[in-house]
KEDO-781357 format. One line per field, with one value per residue: x, y negated, z of N, C-alpha, C in turn; chain; residue in one letter; residue number from 1. Coordinates in nm, 2 decimals, padded with zeros to 4 digits. Example, Ala and Ser with C-alpha at 12.3 -4.5 7.8 and 13.67 -1.06 7.14 Angstrom:
KEDO-781357
n.xx 01.32/01.28
n.yy 00.57/00.22
n.zz 00.78/00.71
ca.xx 01.23/01.37
ca.yy 00.45/00.11
ca.zz 00.78/00.71
c.xx 01.32/01.29
c.yy 00.33/00.00
c.zz 00.78/00.79
mol A/A
type A/S
seq 1/2
//
This chain:
KEDO-781357
n.xx 05.27/05.52/05.77/05.99/05.95/06.24/06.39/06.38/06.46/06.53/06.34/06.13/06.11/05.88/05.95/05.96/06.23/06.46/06.73/06.74/06.59/06.78/07.01/06.88/06.82/07.11/07.23/07.04/06.99/07.21/07.28/07.44/07.45/07.42/07.48/07.33/07.30/07.25/07.09/07.17/07.06/06.96/07.04/06.94/07.19/07.26/07.36/07.27/07.11/06.86/06.73/06.61/06.54/06.28/06.19/05.87/05.65/05.86/05.80/05.67/05.88/06.04/06.01/06.09/06.08/05.91/05.57/05.35/05.03/04.87/05.06/05.27/05.42/05.51/05.38/05.47/05.55/05.80/06.01/06.36/06.57/06.81/07.12/07.19/07.14/06.81/06.82/07.01/06.93/06.72/06.83/07.04/06.82/06.71/06.94/06.99/06.77/06.51/06.20/06.06/05.80/05.63/05.73/06.02/05.83/05.72/05.70/05.58/05.80/05.92/06.06/06.00/05.98/06.04/06.19/06.08/06.12/05.94/05.93/05.92/06.02/06.11/05.94/05.72/05.69/05.66/05.91/05.99/06.24/06.37/06.46/06.59/06.60/06.78/06.97/07.09/07.33/07.54
n.yy -04.28/-04.41/-04.29/-03.98/-03.71/-03.46/-03.27/-03.11/-03.24/-03.21/-02.99/-02.97/-02.78/-02.70/-02.56/-02.37/-02.28/-02.44/-02.36/-02.10/-02.04/-02.13/-01.96/-01.74/-01.84/-01.81/-01.54/-01.38/-01.46/-01.62/-01.92/-02.20/-02.34/-02.71/-02.97/-03.34/-03.69/-03.91/-03.81/-03.58/-03.39/-03.03/-02.91/-02.65/-02.55/-02.43/-02.40/-02.65/-02.75/-02.85/-02.73/-02.88/-02.88/-02.91/-02.96/-02.83/-03.08/-03.31/-03.56/-03.70/-03.75/-03.91/-04.13/-04.14/-03.88/-03.76/-03.57/-03.34/-03.38/-03.18/-03.03/-02.73/-02.44/-02.20/-02.19/-02.23/-02.09/-02.00/-01.93/-01.79/-01.79/-01.50/-01.40/-01.10/-00.80/-00.63/-00.41/-00.44/-00.68/-00.55/-00.35/-00.53/-00.70/-00.47/-00.37/-00.58/-00.59/-00.68/-00.69/-00.57/-00.67/-00.67/-00.51/-00.38/-00.61/-00.68/-01.03/-01.34/-01.63/-01.97/-01.96/-01.77/-01.37/-01.22/-01.01/-00.93/-00.98/-00.94/-01.11/-01.21/-01.49/-01.61/-01.79/-01.67/-01.77/-01.70/-01.57/-01.52/-01.35/-01.32/-01.20/-01.29/-01.09/-01.11/-01.26/-01.14/-00.97/-00.70
n.zz 01.22/01.46/01.51/01.57/01.72/01.78/02.01/02.28/02.56/02.88/03.06/03.34/03.69/03.91/04.25/04.52/04.69/04.61/04.63/04.64/04.41/04.20/04.23/04.14/03.87/03.79/03.83/03.69/03.45/03.38/03.39/03.46/03.76/03.85/04.01/03.99/04.00/04.26/04.46/04.46/04.32/04.19/03.88/03.62/03.37/03.04/02.74/02.55/02.68/03.00/03.31/03.55/03.89/04.08/04.44/04.60/04.69/04.64/04.58/04.79/04.96/04.78/04.60/04.33/04.21/03.98/03.91/03.75/03.69/03.86/04.15/04.14/04.24/04.01/03.79/03.53/03.18/03.03/02.78/02.68/02.47/02.35/02.21/02.25/02.25/02.22/02.41/02.56/02.68/02.81/03.02/03.16/03.33/03.45/03.59/03.80/03.91/03.86/03.79/03.48/03.32/03.07/02.77/02.55/02.36/01.98/01.91/01.78/01.75/01.72/01.52/01.39/01.36/01.65/01.92/02.26/02.63/02.92/03.24/03.58/03.75/04.07/04.23/04.06/03.81/03.45/03.24/02.97/02.76/02.48/02.14/01.84/01.59/01.35/01.49/01.63/01.87/01.74
ca.xx 05.37/05.69/05.91/05.97/06.06/06.35/06.39/06.37/06.58/06.52/06.21/06.13/06.00/05.85/06.02/05.95/06.35/06.57/06.89/06.72/06.57/06.89/07.09/06.79/06.86/07.22/07.26/06.99/06.99/07.38/07.28/07.49/07.36/07.48/07.41/07.31/07.23/07.29/07.06/07.26/07.00/07.00/06.95/07.03/07.24/07.25/07.34/07.28/06.97/06.89/06.61/06.56/06.45/06.21/06.10/05.74/05.65/05.97/05.78/05.65/05.99/06.16/05.90/06.16/06.03/05.76/05.54/05.24/04.88/04.87/05.21/05.24/05.50/05.51/05.28/05.52/05.58/05.93/06.07/06.44/06.68/06.93/07.16/07.20/07.03/06.67/06.84/07.11/06.87/06.66/06.94/07.04/06.73/06.70/07.10/06.96/06.67/06.45/06.06/05.99/05.64/05.61/05.86/06.03/05.75/05.72/05.64/05.66/05.87/05.93/06.17/05.96/05.96/06.13/06.17/06.06/06.09/05.88/05.95/05.88/06.11/06.10/05.81/05.63/05.70/05.63/05.99/06.02/06.40/06.38/06.60/06.56/06.68/06.88/07.07/07.12/07.48/07.52
ca.yy -04.26/-04.48/-04.19/-03.85/-03.62/-03.41/-03.20/-03.12/-03.25/-03.10/-02.96/-02.95/-02.67/-02.72/-02.41/-02.35/-02.27/-02.51/-02.30/-01.93/-02.03/-02.15/-01.84/-01.62/-01.80/-01.78/-01.44/-01.32/-01.55/-01.67/-02.04/-02.27/-02.44/-02.80/-03.11/-03.47/-03.79/-03.97/-03.74/-03.44/-03.29/-02.94/-02.84/-02.56/-02.56/-02.36/-02.42/-02.81/-02.76/-02.81/-02.71/-02.97/-02.79/-03.01/-02.88/-02.88/-03.20/-03.42/-03.70/-03.76/-03.80/-03.93/-04.19/-04.12/-03.79/-03.77/-03.50/-03.39/-03.40/-03.08/-02.97/-02.60/-02.32/-02.07/-02.22/-02.25/-01.97/-02.05/-01.85/-01.82/-01.69/-01.46/-01.33/-01.05/-00.69/-00.59/-00.29/-00.52/-00.73/-00.47/-00.30/-00.61/-00.70/-00.34/-00.38/-00.74/-00.55/-00.75/-00.59/-00.60/-00.68/-00.62/-00.56/-00.48/-00.61/-00.78/-01.15/-01.44/-01.74/-02.11/-01.91/-01.62/-01.24/-01.20/-00.88/-00.99/-00.87/-01.03/-01.12/-01.34/-01.55/-01.61/-01.84/-01.64/-01.85/-01.60/-01.56/-01.47/-01.36/-01.33/-01.16/-01.29/-00.99/-01.11/-01.30/-01.04/-00.90/-00.52
ca.zz 01.35/01.46/01.55/01.56/01.84/01.77/02.06/02.39/02.63/02.94/03.15/03.51/03.73/04.08/04.35/04.68/04.72/04.51/04.63/04.56/04.25/04.14/04.25/04.08/03.73/03.75/03.82/03.59/03.35/03.32/03.36/03.55/03.86/03.86/04.11/03.96/04.04/04.40/04.59/04.48/04.30/04.15/03.78/03.57/03.24/02.96/02.62/02.56/02.76/03.12/03.40/03.68/04.00/04.21/04.55/04.64/04.83/04.66/04.55/04.90/05.01/04.70/04.47/04.20/04.15/03.91/03.83/03.67/03.78/03.97/04.14/04.15/04.17/03.96/03.68/03.40/03.10/02.99/02.67/02.65/02.32/02.39/02.09/02.31/02.17/02.31/02.49/02.68/02.78/02.92/03.07/03.26/03.40/03.51/03.70/03.86/04.01/03.79/03.73/03.39/03.35/02.94/02.68/02.47/02.23/01.90/01.91/01.71/01.81/01.66/01.41/01.33/01.46/01.76/02.01/02.39/02.72/03.02/03.41/03.68/03.87/04.25/04.20/03.95/03.67/03.35/03.19/02.81/02.70/02.36/02.04/01.68/01.52/01.29/01.56/01.79/01.85/01.69
c.xx 05.52/05.81/05.90/06.00/06.13/06.39/06.38/06.47/06.65/06.37/06.27/06.04/05.98/05.90/05.97/06.10/06.41/06.68/06.86/06.66/06.65/07.03/07.01/06.86/07.03/07.30/07.17/06.97/07.12/07.35/07.38/07.43/07.49/07.43/07.42/07.25/07.26/07.22/07.10/07.11/07.01/06.93/07.05/07.06/07.28/07.28/07.39/07.14/06.98/06.73/06.60/06.48/06.41/06.14/06.01/05.78/05.75/05.92/05.70/05.75/06.08/06.06/06.01/06.13/05.92/05.72/05.41/05.13/04.87/05.02/05.21/05.40/05.44/05.41/05.32/05.54/05.70/05.97/06.21/06.52/06.80/06.99/07.20/07.12/06.94/06.71/06.93/07.03/06.77/06.74/06.99/06.98/06.71/06.82/07.03/06.84/06.55/06.32/06.02/05.84/05.59/05.72/05.95/05.91/05.76/05.67/05.67/05.69/05.85/06.02/06.16/05.95/06.09/06.12/06.18/06.03/06.04/05.91/05.92/06.02/06.05/05.97/05.67/05.60/05.71/05.78/06.00/06.18/06.34/06.51/06.56/06.65/06.80/07.01/07.12/07.27/07.44/07.55
c.yy -04.33/-04.38/-04.07/-03.75/-03.50/-03.28/-03.21/-03.15/-03.19/-03.09/-02.94/-02.85/-02.72/-02.53/-02.43/-02.37/-02.31/-02.41/-02.13/-01.92/-02.06/-02.01/-01.72/-01.64/-01.79/-01.65/-01.38/-01.37/-01.62/-01.80/-02.07/-02.36/-02.58/-02.93/-03.25/-03.55/-03.84/-03.92/-03.60/-03.34/-03.16/-02.90/-02.71/-02.55/-02.42/-02.39/-02.57/-02.82/-02.76/-02.79/-02.79/-02.88/-02.89/-02.89/-02.93/-02.97/-03.30/-03.53/-03.75/-03.83/-03.88/-04.01/-04.18/-04.01/-03.75/-03.64/-03.45/-03.35/-03.27/-02.99/-02.84/-02.52/-02.21/-02.08/-02.23/-02.07/-02.07/-01.91/-01.89/-01.74/-01.64/-01.39/-01.14/-00.91/-00.66/-00.49/-00.34/-00.64/-00.68/-00.38/-00.42/-00.66/-00.59/-00.35/-00.53/-00.74/-00.63/-00.68/-00.69/-00.55/-00.64/-00.59/-00.39/-00.49/-00.70/-00.91/-01.22/-01.60/-01.87/-02.08/-01.81/-01.54/-01.23/-01.05/-00.97/-00.90/-00.97/-01.03/-01.22/-01.34/-01.56/-01.65/-01.78/-01.65/-01.77/-01.66/-01.44/-01.46/-01.27/-01.29/-01.20/-01.18/-00.98/-01.23/-01.25/-00.99/-00.76/-00.42
c.zz 01.36/01.52/01.56/01.66/01.79/01.84/02.17/02.46/02.79/03.03/03.33/03.60/03.88/04.13/04.46/04.72/04.64/04.54/04.61/04.41/04.17/04.13/04.13/03.91/03.69/03.72/03.71/03.44/03.25/03.32/03.48/03.63/03.89/03.92/03.98/04.03/04.22/04.47/04.57/04.40/04.17/03.99/03.75/03.42/03.16/02.82/02.62/02.61/02.90/03.21/03.50/03.78/04.09/04.27/04.57/04.71/04.79/04.65/04.69/04.97/04.94/04.60/04.37/04.13/04.11/03.88/03.77/03.75/03.91/03.98/04.22/04.14/04.13/03.81/03.54/03.33/03.01/02.88/02.64/02.51/02.35/02.26/02.13/02.23/02.29/02.44/02.61/02.75/02.90/03.03/03.21/03.34/03.50/03.63/03.82/03.97/04.00/03.73/03.57/03.33/03.19/02.84/02.64/02.38/02.16/01.91/01.81/01.78/01.72/01.54/01.34/01.42/01.54/01.85/02.16/02.48/02.84/03.15/03.49/03.79/03.99/04.27/04.13/03.86/03.57/03.26/03.09/02.80/02.57/02.24/01.93/01.69/01.44/01.34/01.63/01.73/01.85/01.85
mol A/A/A/A/A/A/A/A/A/A/A/A/A/A/A/A/A/A/A/A/A/A/A/A/A/A/A/A/A/A/A/A/A/A/A/A/A/A/A/A/A/A/A/A/A/A/A/A/A/A/A/A/A/A/A/A/A/A/A/A/A/A/A/A/A/A/A/A/A/A/A/A/A/A/A/A/A/A/A/A/A/A/A/A/A/A/A/A/A/A/A/A/A/A/A/A/A/A/A/A/A/A/A/A/A/A/A/A/A/A/A/A/A/A/A/A/A/A/A/A/A/A/A/A/A/A/A/A/A/A/A/A/A/A/A/A/A/A
type M/G/F/E/I/V/R/F/D/H/I/V/I/N/C/R/D/V/E/A/T/A/N/W/Y/T/K/V/L/G/M/R/A/E/K/F/G/P/A/G/R/T/A/L/A/F/G/N/Q/K/I/N/L/R/P/L/G/A/S/Q/D/D/P/D/W/E/T/G/A/V/E/A/A/G/S/A/D/L/C/F/I/T/T/A/S/P/D/D/V/R/A/H/L/L/A/C/G/V/E/I/T/K/G/P/V/P/K/T/G/A/L/G/D/M/V/S/H/Y/C/R/D/L/D/G/N/L/I/E/I/A/V/Y/P/E/Q/S/A/P
seq 1/2/3/4/5/6/7/8/9/10/11/12/13/14/15/16/17/18/19/20/21/22/23/24/25/26/27/28/29/30/31/32/33/34/35/36/37/38/39/40/41/42/43/44/45/46/47/48/49/50/51/52/53/54/55/56/57/58/59/60/61/62/63/64/65/66/67/68/69/70/71/72/73/74/75/76/77/78/79/80/81/82/83/84/85/86/87/88/89/90/91/92/93/94/95/96/97/98/99/100/101/102/103/104/105/106/107/108/109/110/111/112/113/114/115/116/117/118/119/120/121/122/123/124/125/126/127/128/129/130/131/132/133/134/135/136/137/138
//
């Protein structure tokens, strides 16, 4: 192999309403909404990563927006890591009025055992919020 992949830079999710989606992720997951590029696209920033929000049908209006073979909102499964305790995750989701579809449940992540809660964003994407016990705040 001529090269090695070392990390994700960003991902893109298709959404029906960019502003509403950005508001949900900033309120529920504490991300920062940022504008970028000459067209004023929207991204959600957290840590050293970002999620670009792509409105459905964007490639019809802007040939620079590339997307997968099937353009669909609500087809992503995303897992986010927090250092909060599982109890704090649950309390925050409930305080935001977010339905927890499953959790807390034990799962295995990229770094080993973790505890996860599952919910859905406005488009129906599956959102997993996970805690590695050794990284959890007391």
